[in-house]
C-alpha positions as CSV (number, residue, x, y, z in Angstrom):
1,X,-4.0,26.4,-22.9
2,X,-6.3,23.8,-21.5
3,X,-6.6,20.8,-23.8
4,X,-10.0,20.3,-25.4
5,X,-12.3,17.5,-24.2
6,X,-13.8,15.7,-27.2
7,X,-17.3,14.3,-26.5
8,X,-19.0,12.8,-29.5
9,X,-22.5,14.4,-29.8
10,X,-23.6,11.6,-32.2
11,X,-23.3,8.9,-29.6
12,X,-26.8,7.9,-28.7
13,X,-28.1,6.7,-25.3
14,X,-29.2,3.4,-26.9
15,X,-25.7,2.8,-28.2
16,X,-24.2,3.6,-24.8
17,X,-26.5,1.0,-23.3
18,X,-25.4,-1.6,-25.8
19,X,-21.7,-1.8,-26.3
20,X,-22.0,-4.0,-29.5
21,X,-23.5,-0.9,-31.2
22,X,-20.5,1.1,-30.3
23,X,-18.3,-1.3,-32.2
24,X,-20.0,-0.5,-35.4
25,X,-20.5,3.3,-34.7
26,X,-18.6,5.8,-36.8
27,X,-17.0,7.2,-33.7
28,X,-15.0,4.1,-33.1
29,X,-11.4,4.0,-34.1
30,X,-10.0,1.0,-36.0
31,X,-7.7,-0.3,-33.3
32,X,-10.4,0.0,-30.7
33,X,-12.9,-1.7,-32.9
34,X,-10.7,-4.8,-33.0
35,X,-10.1,-4.8,-29.3
36,X,-13.8,-4.5,-28.6
37,X,-14.8,-7.3,-31.0
38,X,-12.2,-9.6,-29.5
39,X,-13.0,-9.0,-25.9
40,X,-16.8,-8.6,-25.6
41,X,-17.8,-11.2,-23.0
42,X,-14.3,-12.5,-22.5
43,X,-12.8,-13.0,-19.1
44,X,-9.3,-13.4,-20.4
45,X,-6.8,-11.3,-18.4
46,X,-4.9,-10.2,-21.5
47,X,-8.1,-8.9,-23.2
48,X,-9.1,-7.0,-20.1
49,X,-5.7,-5.5,-19.7
50,X,-5.8,-4.4,-23.4
51,X,-9.2,-2.7,-22.8
52,X,-7.9,-1.0,-19.7
53,X,-5.0,0.4,-21.7
54,X,-7.3,1.6,-24.5
55,X,-9.3,3.4,-21.9
56,X,-6.2,5.0,-20.3
57,X,-5.0,6.1,-23.7
58,X,-8.3,7.7,-24.4
59,X,-8.4,9.5,-21.1
60,X,-4.8,10.7,-21.4
61,X,-5.7,12.3,-24.8
62,X,-9.0,13.7,-23.3
63,X,-11.1,11.6,-25.7
64,X,-14.1,11.0,-23.5
65,X,-16.1,9.3,-26.3
66,X,-13.6,6.5,-26.7
67,X,-13.1,6.1,-23.0
68,X,-16.8,5.8,-22.5
69,X,-17.1,3.1,-25.1
70,X,-14.4,1.0,-23.5
71,X,-15.8,1.5,-20.1
72,X,-19.1,0.1,-21.2
73,X,-17.4,-3.1,-22.5
74,X,-15.4,-3.4,-19.2
75,X,-18.7,-2.9,-17.3
76,X,-19.9,-6.1,-19.0
77,X,-17.0,-8.2,-17.8
78,X,-16.4,-6.6,-14.4
79,X,-18.1,-7.9,-11.3
80,X,-17.6,-7.3,-7.6
81,X,-18.7,-10.9,-6.9
82,X,-17.0,-12.6,-9.8
83,X,-13.6,-14.3,-10.2
84,X,-10.4,-12.5,-9.1
85,X,-9.9,-10.8,-12.6
86,X,-13.5,-9.6,-12.6
87,X,-13.4,-8.3,-9.1
88,X,-10.1,-6.4,-9.7
89,X,-11.5,-5.0,-13.0
90,X,-14.5,-3.7,-11.2
91,X,-12.3,-1.6,-8.9
92,X,-10.1,-0.4,-11.7
93,X,-13.2,0.5,-13.7
94,X,-14.6,2.4,-10.7
95,X,-11.3,4.4,-10.5
96,X,-11.5,5.2,-14.2
97,X,-15.0,6.4,-14.0
98,X,-14.1,8.5,-11.0
99,X,-11.2,10.0,-13.0
100,X,-13.2,10.6,-16.2
101,X,-16.2,12.2,-14.3
102,X,-13.9,15.1,-13.4
103,X,-13.2,15.5,-17.1
104,X,-16.8,15.1,-18.2
105,X,-19.3,15.0,-15.3
106,X,-22.0,13.5,-17.6
107,X,-20.2,10.2,-17.5
108,X,-21.4,9.9,-13.9
109,X,-25.0,10.6,-14.9
110,X,-27.1,7.5,-15.6
111,X,-29.5,9.6,-17.7
112,X,-26.6,10.3,-20.0
113,X,-26.1,6.6,-20.5
114,X,-22.7,6.3,-18.8
115,X,-21.5,3.1,-17.1
116,X,-23.1,2.5,-13.7
117,X,-21.0,0.4,-11.4
118,X,-22.7,-1.1,-8.4
119,X,-21.3,1.5,-6.0
120,X,-21.2,5.2,-6.2
121,X,-18.1,6.9,-7.6
122,X,-19.0,10.4,-6.4
123,X,-17.7,9.8,-2.9
124,X,-14.4,8.3,-1.9
125,X,-14.2,4.7,-0.6
126,X,-12.5,6.1,2.5
127,X,-15.7,7.9,3.4
128,X,-17.7,4.7,3.0
129,X,-15.4,2.4,5.0
130,X,-16.3,1.6,8.6
131,X,-13.4,1.8,11.1
132,X,-12.5,-1.5,12.6
133,X,-12.4,-2.6,16.3
134,X,-9.1,-3.8,17.6
135,X,-10.4,-7.4,17.4
136,X,-11.5,-6.9,13.8
137,X,-8.1,-5.4,13.0
138,X,-6.4,-8.5,14.4
139,X,-8.4,-10.7,12.1
140,X,-7.7,-8.4,9.2
141,X,-3.9,-8.7,9.5
142,X,-4.2,-12.5,10.0
143,X,-6.3,-13.0,6.9
144,X,-3.4,-13.3,4.5
145,X,0.4,-12.8,5.3
146,X,0.5,-9.4,3.5
147,X,1.2,-7.6,6.8
148,X,2.3,-10.5,9.0
149,X,5.2,-11.3,6.7
150,X,6.6,-7.8,7.4
151,X,5.9,-8.0,11.1
152,X,7.7,-11.4,11.4
153,X,10.8,-10.5,9.3
154,X,11.1,-7.1,11.0
155,X,10.6,-8.3,14.6
156,X,13.1,-11.0,14.1
157,X,15.7,-8.7,12.7
158,X,15.0,-6.2,15.5
159,X,15.3,-8.9,18.2
160,X,18.7,-9.9,16.8
161,X,19.9,-6.3,16.7
162,X,18.9,-5.5,20.3
163,X,20.2,-8.7,21.8
164,X,21.7,-7.9,25.2
165,X,20.4,-4.3,25.2
166,X,18.7,-3.2,28.4
167,X,17.1,0.0,27.1
168,X,15.2,0.0,23.8
169,X,13.5,2.8,21.9
170,X,11.4,2.1,18.8
171,X,10.4,4.9,16.4
172,X,7.4,3.3,14.7
173,X,6.2,4.7,11.3
174,X,3.5,2.4,10.1
175,X,-0.2,2.3,9.1
176,X,-1.4,-0.7,11.1
177,X,-1.8,0.8,14.5
178,X,1.0,-0.9,16.4
179,X,-0.3,-4.4,15.7
180,X,3.3,-5.5,15.1
181,X,4.5,-5.0,18.7
182,X,2.7,-7.6,20.9
183,X,4.8,-10.4,19.3
184,X,8.1,-8.5,19.9
185,X,7.1,-7.6,23.5
186,X,6.3,-11.3,24.1
187,X,9.7,-12.3,22.8
188,X,11.5,-9.7,24.9
189,X,9.7,-11.0,28.0
190,X,11.0,-14.5,27.3
191,X,14.6,-13.8,26.2
192,X,17.3,-15.7,28.1
193,X,19.0,-12.7,29.6
194,X,15.6,-11.4,30.9
195,X,13.4,-8.6,29.7
196,X,14.9,-5.2,29.1
197,X,14.9,-2.5,31.8
198,X,12.8,-0.3,29.5
199,X,11.0,-0.4,26.2
200,X,9.8,2.8,24.6
201,X,7.6,3.0,21.5
202,X,7.2,6.4,19.9
203,X,4.7,7.1,17.1
204,X,3.5,10.2,15.1
205,X,0.3,11.8,16.2
206,X,-1.3,11.1,12.8
207,X,-1.0,8.7,9.9
208,X,-2.1,8.7,6.3
209,X,-5.9,8.4,6.0
210,X,-5.6,4.9,4.4
211,X,-6.9,1.5,5.4
212,X,-7.0,-0.1,7.8
213,X,-8.9,2.4,9.9
214,X,-9.3,1.9,13.6
215,X,-12.1,3.1,15.9
216,X,-9.9,3.9,18.9
217,X,-7.3,6.6,19.3
218,X,-3.6,6.1,19.1
219,X,-3.4,6.9,22.9
220,X,-5.8,4.1,23.5
221,X,-3.6,1.8,21.5
222,X,-0.7,2.8,23.7
223,X,-2.7,2.0,26.8
224,X,-3.5,-1.5,25.5
225,X,0.1,-2.1,24.6
226,X,1.1,-1.0,28.1
227,X,-1.3,-3.5,29.7
228,X,0.0,-6.3,27.5
229,X,3.6,-5.4,28.5
230,X,2.8,-5.6,32.2
231,X,1.6,-9.1,31.8
232,X,4.9,-9.9,30.1
233,X,7.0,-8.1,32.7
234,X,8.4,-5.7,30.2
235,X,8.6,-2.1,31.5
236,X,6.9,-0.1,28.8
237,X,6.4,3.6,27.8
238,X,4.4,4.9,24.9
239,X,5.0,8.3,23.4
240,X,3.2,10.2,20.7
241,X,5.1,12.8,18.7
242,X,2.8,15.8,19.1
243,X,2.6,18.5,16.5
244,X,3.3,16.0,13.7
245,X,0.1,16.5,11.7
246,X,2.1,17.3,8.6
247,X,5.3,16.1,7.1
248,X,7.1,19.4,7.8
249,X,6.0,19.3,11.5
250,X,7.0,15.7,11.8
251,X,10.5,16.4,10.4
252,X,10.9,19.2,12.9
253,X,10.5,16.7,15.7
254,X,13.0,14.1,14.4
255,X,15.9,15.2,16.5
256,X,17.4,13.8,19.8
257,X,16.0,16.5,21.9
258,X,12.4,16.4,20.7
259,X,12.4,12.6,20.8
260,X,14.1,12.5,24.2
261,X,16.7,10.1,23.0
262,X,19.0,8.7,25.6
263,X,22.7,7.8,25.0
264,X,22.4,4.4,26.6
265,X,19.3,3.2,24.7
266,X,19.3,1.2,21.4
267,X,17.3,3.1,18.8
268,X,15.2,1.1,16.4
269,X,13.4,2.7,13.4
270,X,10.5,0.8,11.9
271,X,9.0,1.7,8.5
272,X,6.1,-0.5,7.5
273,X,4.2,0.7,4.4
274,X,5.2,4.3,5.2
275,X,7.8,5.6,2.7
276,X,5.3,5.5,-0.2
277,X,3.2,8.2,1.4
278,X,6.1,10.7,1.5
279,X,6.3,12.6,-1.7
280,X,9.1,12.0,-4.1
281,X,9.8,14.6,-6.7
282,X,11.4,12.7,-9.5
283,X,15.0,13.7,-10.0
284,X,15.1,15.7,-6.7
285,X,17.6,14.9,-4.0
286,X,15.6,17.0,-1.6
287,X,12.3,15.1,-1.9
288,X,10.3,14.4,1.3
289,X,11.3,10.8,1.0
290,X,15.0,11.5,0.9
291,X,14.8,14.2,3.5
292,X,13.1,11.8,5.9
293,X,15.7,9.1,5.5
294,X,18.5,11.7,5.9
295,X,17.0,12.8,9.2
296,X,16.7,9.2,10.4
297,X,20.3,8.7,9.4
298,X,21.3,11.6,11.6
299,X,19.7,9.8,14.6
300,X,22.2,7.0,14.2
301,X,19.8,4.1,14.9
302,X,21.0,0.6,15.7
303,X,18.8,-0.7,12.9
304,X,16.1,0.5,10.5
305,X,13.7,-1.9,8.9
306,X,11.8,-1.0,5.8
307,X,8.8,-3.1,4.6
308,X,6.5,-2.4,1.7
309,X,4.7,-3.8,-1.3
310,X,7.2,-4.8,-4.0
311,X,5.9,-2.9,-7.0
312,X,6.4,0.4,-8.8
313,X,3.2,2.5,-8.9
314,X,4.8,5.9,-9.0
315,X,4.9,6.4,-12.7
316,X,3.5,9.7,-14.1
317,X,2.0,7.6,-16.9
318,X,-1.6,6.5,-16.3
319,X,-1.2,3.6,-18.7
320,X,1.8,2.4,-16.8
321,X,0.1,2.6,-13.5
322,X,-3.0,0.7,-14.8
323,X,-0.7,-2.0,-16.2
324,X,1.1,-2.4,-12.9
325,X,-2.1,-2.3,-10.9
326,X,-3.7,-5.1,-13.0
327,X,-0.5,-7.3,-13.0
328,X,0.3,-6.7,-9.3
329,X,-2.9,-6.2,-7.3
330,X,-4.5,-9.3,-8.6
331,X,-2.4,-11.1,-6.0
332,X,-4.6,-10.3,-2.9
333,X,-7.7,-10.9,-5.0
334,X,-6.4,-14.3,-6.2
335,X,-5.2,-15.3,-2.7
336,X,-8.6,-14.5,-1.1
337,X,-10.3,-16.6,-3.7
338,X,-8.6,-19.7,-2.3
339,X,-10.4,-19.8,1.0
340,X,-13.2,-17.3,1.2
341,X,-16.6,-17.5,-0.6
342,X,-17.3,-15.0,-3.3
343,X,-20.0,-13.3,-1.2
344,X,-18.0,-13.2,2.0
345,X,-18.4,-9.9,3.8
346,X,-14.8,-10.2,5.2
347,X,-13.5,-10.7,1.7
348,X,-15.5,-7.8,0.2
349,X,-14.2,-5.4,3.0
350,X,-10.6,-6.4,2.4
351,X,-11.0,-5.9,-1.3
352,X,-12.7,-2.6,-0.7
353,X,-9.5,-1.4,1.0
354,X,-7.5,-2.5,-2.0
355,X,-10.1,-0.6,-4.1
356,X,-9.4,2.6,-2.2
357,X,-5.7,2.2,-3.1
358,X,-6.6,1.6,-6.7
359,X,-8.9,4.7,-6.8
360,X,-6.0,6.9,-5.6
361,X,-3.5,5.4,-7.9
362,X,-5.6,5.7,-11.0
363,X,-8.2,8.3,-10.2
364,X,-6.0,11.2,-9.0
365,X,-2.9,13.2,-9.9
366,X,-0.7,15.7,-8.2
367,X,-0.7,16.0,-4.4
368,X,-4.0,14.1,-4.3
369,X,-2.3,10.9,-5.5
370,X,-0.6,9.8,-2.3
371,X,-0.1,6.2,-3.2
372,X,3.4,6.4,-4.8
373,X,4.8,2.9,-4.2
374,X,8.3,2.0,-5.3
375,X,9.9,-1.4,-5.7
376,X,12.2,-3.0,-3.2
377,X,15.2,-2.6,-5.5
378,X,14.5,1.2,-5.9
379,X,13.9,1.6,-2.1
380,X,17.1,-0.2,-1.4
381,X,19.1,2.1,-3.6
382,X,17.5,5.1,-1.9
383,X,18.6,3.8,1.5
384,X,22.1,3.3,0.3
385,X,22.2,6.8,-1.0
386,X,21.0,8.1,2.4
387,X,24.0,6.5,4.1
388,X,22.8,3.0,5.2
389,X,24.3,-0.4,4.7
390,X,22.2,-3.5,4.1
391,X,22.0,-5.9,7.1
392,X,21.2,-9.3,5.7
393,X,18.5,-11.4,7.4
394,X,19.9,-14.4,9.4
395,X,18.8,-18.0,8.9
396,X,16.8,-17.8,12.2
397,X,14.7,-15.0,10.7
398,X,14.2,-17.0,7.5
399,X,13.1,-20.0,9.5
400,X,10.6,-17.9,11.5
401,X,9.1,-16.5,8.3
402,X,8.8,-19.9,6.7
403,X,7.0,-21.1,9.8
404,X,4.6,-18.2,9.5
405,X,3.8,-19.0,5.9
406,X,3.0,-22.6,6.7
407,X,-0.1,-21.2,8.5
408,X,-1.4,-19.8,5.2
409,X,-2.3,-21.2,1.8
410,X,0.3,-23.2,-0.1
411,X,0.5,-20.5,-2.8
412,X,2.5,-18.2,-0.5
413,X,6.3,-18.5,-0.5
414,X,9.4,-16.6,0.2
415,X,12.7,-15.9,-1.6
416,X,15.9,-13.9,-1.2
417,X,16.6,-11.2,-3.6
418,X,20.0,-9.6,-2.9
419,X,19.7,-8.8,0.8
420,X,15.9,-8.6,0.8
421,X,13.3,-11.1,1.9
422,X,10.4,-11.2,-0.6
423,X,7.0,-12.6,0.0
424,X,5.6,-14.3,-3.1
425,X,2.3,-15.6,-4.3
426,X,2.5,-18.3,-6.9
427,X,6.1,-17.1,-7.6
428,X,5.1,-13.4,-8.0
429,X,6.7,-10.8,-5.8
430,X,4.3,-9.3,-3.3
431,X,6.0,-7.7,-0.3
432,X,9.7,-7.0,0.4
433,X,11.4,-6.7,3.8
434,X,14.8,-5.1,4.3
435,X,17.0,-4.3,7.3
436,X,19.7,-1.5,7.4
437,X,22.4,-0.1,9.6
438,X,24.1,3.3,9.4
439,X,27.2,3.3,7.2
440,X,29.7,4.7,9.8
441,X,32.2,5.4,7.0
442,X,29.6,7.6,5.2
443,X,29.1,11.3,5.6
444,X,26.4,12.2,8.1
445,X,24.3,15.3,7.5
446,X,24.8,18.1,10.0
447,X,22.0,18.8,12.5
């Protein structure tokens, strides 16, 4: 039976437009009253987090009245042009309103007195975001080392793994439109033994509809990489896995015949911010994520690199996901604060992309919630279970990553955790990078 949605009919429009009235209204619960009194006008992160959790609890119990009350208070402290906490809160609030509007559409109606964030919640952020040019994308990934850290660590590990190889084939599963590869191509063109006889890059025909979005096709990206490779004297071939518009179709192509793998080429598998978009049925060994890794294991690659954000946002609990969002995604908001003005268009566009992620994490459930991030520790155990052994990063790679971070704000750092390299901001884990090789003593799945 569908649970009942409780909407307090006694809540007046005047009260909704003045959160202080809600504190003293008879519809407020005792614990909430204390939270509201303590946090009205406060910018303290602990107070904001407490309010967010009150709102999540109300939504999980389908108590729209309480959720509405807390959202009004949050609306007073949230600001898309404020400090990092305020900016992050504005995006979480937007996601909460989006979620609650599906429970009670009147919450999205200004005439009904509901919160009114500065941007519409009825359309997804993805629909509002303008695709970037290639030049803009290059500036985007250079803004903070969120992506470049993974590029640098992965490329260095790949370069070490394919040393002396004359034929190289890279299977690239990533969301940043091959921005990683010019640096590796340049390094291959300069290596002491000379460039390889051939370099092939193979990508799926589609990617998750998540930022960053690009205004040229994947085929055009391949042409540009080919032109760059010619200037570096690296023989280059770009392939698109056709008929890979769904996970099932992609899996059907992950075999030596469809990929046209050759016995004398070194196969590299690159996963940058990719595994999170493969569904993971909790407790199932046959989840899409596990199946994908098992298929990759059967290809017997020379190396697989896995890079992603180091946080767990896969919990079925809305409260847990809100807590993690607030305590993890403040990192990019805080780092941008160090060098971009509050009204910078570049900053607002970058934060908008984070906002799309937040909206999906908080605003949706089921198959619509595609952002299902897991921590580096969890991902590492998954790779071990799939038959891979960790390949620790060498000191040369560590040195290259440190050199990269010297180009950015002093708050960025790096540390080793087990065999992972972890990007940090003010000591907090941000992004992990890992490298793996097939465990030749393990059992391989049959084709």
